[in-house]
C-alpha positions, 0 to 999 in steps of 0.5 A, a space after each residue: 254479315 252473310 249473303 243469302 240467295 233466296 227464292 221469292 214468289 213472283 207475286 211478291 216482286 211488285 210489292 217488293 219493288 213498290 216498297 210496300 213489302 218491307 219484310 220477309 218471313 222465313 224458316 230460320 235455318 240460316 241463322 239470319 242476322 241484322 246486317 245480312 244481305 238477301 239476294 231475292 230471285 223471282 221463282 215460279 212455284 208452278 213451273 218450279 223454276 227461276 224466271 226473268 233470267 238473272 234478275 236479282 233483287 238485293 235487300 239488307 236485313 235491318 232487323 230480325 224478330 225470332 220465332 217463339 214469341 208474338 205468334 211467330 212459330 219457333 224456328 221461323 223469323 220475320 226480317 225487316 228489309 230495305 233495298 241495298 245499293 244494288 237493287 237489281 243488276 239488270 235494270 237499276 245499275 247505280 240507281 239512287 233508290 228514290 224510285 217514283 211511281 212512274 219508274 215503278 210502272 215502267 219497271 213493271 212493264 219490263 217485268 211483264 215482258 219477262 213474265 215476272 208479274 
């Protein structure tokens, strides 16, 4: 098992936290494997900088579909991901991850204050 710190475009933060985005498509230059942990940090491509201070989202890789088949380009992969036990150090310490829409809405308000959404 490896841990990978990766940039995630700020437009995907809401989708990740709501549970609607359950996958990551990446160039497989890190030999991603089932069981790895992704640390996703919100990134602003226009400003070319991390946003939200030390905000990090933790996800476990549950499946890796390697490229070269099913229309996925060779050298890329699609990973199935689920929130880990430490979704976000800044906001969800020891949270159960049974997040309801009201909690997501409150979290989105906090993210807007930090200009992540």
